[in-house]
C-alpha positions in Angstrom: 0.0 0.0 0.0 2.9 2.3 0.7 4.4 1.6 -2.7 1.1 2.2 -4.3 0.6 5.5 -2.6 4.1 6.7 -3.4 3.8 5.7 -7.1 0.5 7.7 -7.5 1.9 10.6 -5.6 4.8 10.6 -8.0 2.4 10.5 -10.9 0.5 13.5 -9.5 3.8 15.4 -9.2 4.7 14.6 -12.8 1.3 15.8 -14.0 1.5 19.0 -12.0 5.0 19.9 -13.3 4.6 18.3 -16.8 5.7 21.4 -18.7 9.1 21.5 -16.9 9.6 17.8 -17.4 8.7 18.0 -21.1 11.2 20.9 -21.5 13.9 18.7 -19.9 13.1 15.8 -22.1 13.3 18.0 -25.2 16.7 19.2 -24.0 18.1 15.6 -23.8 16.3 14.5 -26.9 13.6 11.9 -27.5 16.2 9.5 -28.8 17.5 9.1 -25.3 14.3 9.8 -23.2 12.1 7.2 -25.0 14.5 4.2 -24.6 15.2 5.2 -21.0 11.4 5.4 -20.2 10.8 2.1 -21.9 13.6 0.4 -20.0 12.4 1.8 -16.7 8.9 0.6 -17.4 10.1 -2.9 -18.4 12.2 -3.2 -15.2 9.4 -2.0 -12.9 6.8 -4.2 -14.6 8.9 -7.3 -14.4 9.5 -6.9 -10.6 7.3 -9.1 -8.3 4.2 -7.3 -6.9 5.0 -4.2 -8.9 2.5 -1.4 -9.5 2.8 -0.1 -13.1 -0.4 1.8 -13.2 1.1 5.1 -12.0 4.1 4.7 -14.4 1.8 4.2 -17.3 0.0 7.4 -16.4 3.3 9.2 -16.2 4.3 8.1 -19.6 1.1 9.4 -21.1 1.4 12.7 -19.2 5.0 13.2 -20.4 5.1 11.7 -23.9 1.4 12.1 -24.9 -1.2 9.4 -25.6 0.4 7.9 -28.7 4.1 7.7 -27.6 3.1 7.0 -24.0 1.0 4.0 -25.2 3.9 2.8 -27.4 6.4 3.0 -24.5 4.0 1.1 -22.3 3.3 -1.6 -24.8 7.0 -2.2 -25.7 7.9 -2.1 -22.0 5.3 -4.8 -21.3 6.8 -7.0 -24.0 10.2 -6.7 -22.5 8.8 -7.1 -18.9 7.2 -10.3 -19.9 10.5 -11.8 -21.0 12.4 -10.5 -18.1 9.9 -11.6 -15.5 9.7 -15.1 -17.1 13.4 -15.5 -17.0 13.6 -14.3 -13.4 10.9 -16.8 -12.3 12.5 -19.7 -14.1 15.6 -19.1 -12.0 14.0 -18.0 -8.8 10.7 -19.8 -8.4 11.6 -20.7 -4.8 11.3 -17.1 -3.8 7.5 -17.3 -4.1 5.5 -20.0 -2.3 3.4 -20.7 -5.4 1.2 -23.3 -3.8 0.1 -20.9 -1.0 -0.4 -18.1 -3.6 -2.6 -20.4 -5.8 -4.6 -21.3 -2.7 -5.4 -17.7 -2.1 -6.9 -17.1 -5.5 -10.7 -16.6 -5.7 -12.9 -19.4 -6.9 -13.7 -18.0 -10.3 -10.0 -18.1 -11.2 -9.5 -21.7 -9.9 -12.0 -22.9 -12.4 -9.3 -22.7 -15.1 -6.4 -25.2 -15.2 -3.3 -23.6 -13.7 -0.9 -22.6 -16.5 -3.5 -22.6 -19.2 -3.9 -19.4 -21.3 -7.3 -18.6 -19.8 -5.9 -19.0 -16.3 -3.0 -16.6 -17.1 -5.5 -14.1 -18.5 -8.0 -14.4 -15.6 -5.5 -14.2 -12.8 -3.9 -11.1 -14.2 -7.2 -9.2 -13.7 -6.4 -9.3 -10.0 -4.3 -6.0 -9.4 -0.7 -6.4 -8.3 -0.9 -9.9 -6.8 -2.4 -11.5 -9.9 0.4 -10.5 -12.3 3.0 -12.0 -10.0 1.1 -15.3 -9.7 0.6 -15.5 -13.4 4.3 -15.0 -14.2 5.4 -17.5 -11.6 2.8 -20.0 -12.8 3.9 -19.7 -16.4 7.5 -20.3 -15.4 6.8 -23.1 -13.0 4.6 -25.0 -15.5 6.9 -24.4 -18.4 4.4 -22.4 -20.4 6.0 -21.3 -23.7 7.4 -17.8 -23.5 5.3 -16.5 -26.4 2.1 -17.7 -24.7 3.1 -16.0 -21.5 3.9 -12.7 -23.3 0.7 -12.9 -25.4 -1.5 -13.5 -22.4 0.3 -10.7 -20.4 -0.1 -8.3 -23.3 -3.8 -9.1 -23.8 -4.5 -7.8 -20.3 -1.8 -5.2 -19.6 -1.5 -3.3 -23.0 -5.2 -2.2 -23.1 -5.1 -1.2 -19.5 -1.9 0.8 -19.8 -3.1 2.4 -23.0 -6.2 3.7 -21.2 -4.0 4.9 -18.4 -1.7 6.7 -20.8 -4.7 8.5 -22.4 -5.9 9.4 -18.9 -2.5 10.9 -18.0 -2.5 13.0 -21.1 -6.0 14.2 -20.5 -5.3 14.9 -16.8 -2.4 17.3 -17.9 -4.7 19.1 -20.2 -7.5 19.5 -17.7 -5.3 20.5 -14.8 -3.1 23.0 -16.7 -6.2 24.3 -18.6 -7.9 25.0 -15.4 -4.9 26.8 -14.0 -4.7 29.0 -17.1 -8.4 29.9 -16.9 -8.1 30.6 -13.2 -5.1 32.8 -13.8 -6.9 34.8 -16.6 -10.0 35.1 -14.4 -8.0 36.6 -11.6 -6.3 39.0 -14.0 -9.6 40.3 -15.4 -11.8 40.2 -12.3 -9.5 41.1 -9.4 -10.6 44.3 -7.6 -9.0 47.4 -8.8 -8.7 50.0 -6.1 -8.8 53.5 -7.4 -7.3 56.1 -5.2 -8.4 59.7 -6.0 -5.6 62.1 -5.1 -6.9 65.3 -3.7 -5.3 68.2 -5.5 -3.6 70.6 -3.1 -2.6 74.0 -4.4 0.9 75.1 -3.8 0.8 77.9 -1.3 1.9 81.2 -2.7 4.3 83.4 -0.7 2.6 86.4 1.0 3.9 89.9 0.7 4.2 92.6 -2.0 4.7 91.3 -5.4 7.7 92.6 -7.2 
């Protein structure tokens, strides 16, 4: 829960200061920024119990809905391969039997390791993705099936989140611009009328 709160707080920070971040990205060039963002997304998405929703929103807010969605999609493909490799070599780090026992009944109707099971279990936020990847590695599911089932769930969700991040930037900064213009045009103008005081003339005979 702490990681989830921190990730969405970071996403809110990125949306709030998006113009400054976009200016920095333009200064380093998209040829560097896009691969770096894709790599970060792939690494985070491949980690166990990771939360990539906030990162998908940030990519949409920074790079726009099109490139943000592309970065998310490519990152998911790499994350599937990385996560599969990690679980093939470190399956013992997760008690898979206990994790499968905690799954809801509607998921247990599918055979563990089957494509429908891998799709259904990924619907469960956070925990489901970890169980799906570990199950695919433990039951020797072909890599392409694992990546395909992961993409079928994750890519549409991350695309929607990227669009949401882009729209959130437009709404928030558009509201700030309208509020600023309203204040400029409707703030009270205090008019002070200066009382004209005549300069006193010296008394005495005029020359």
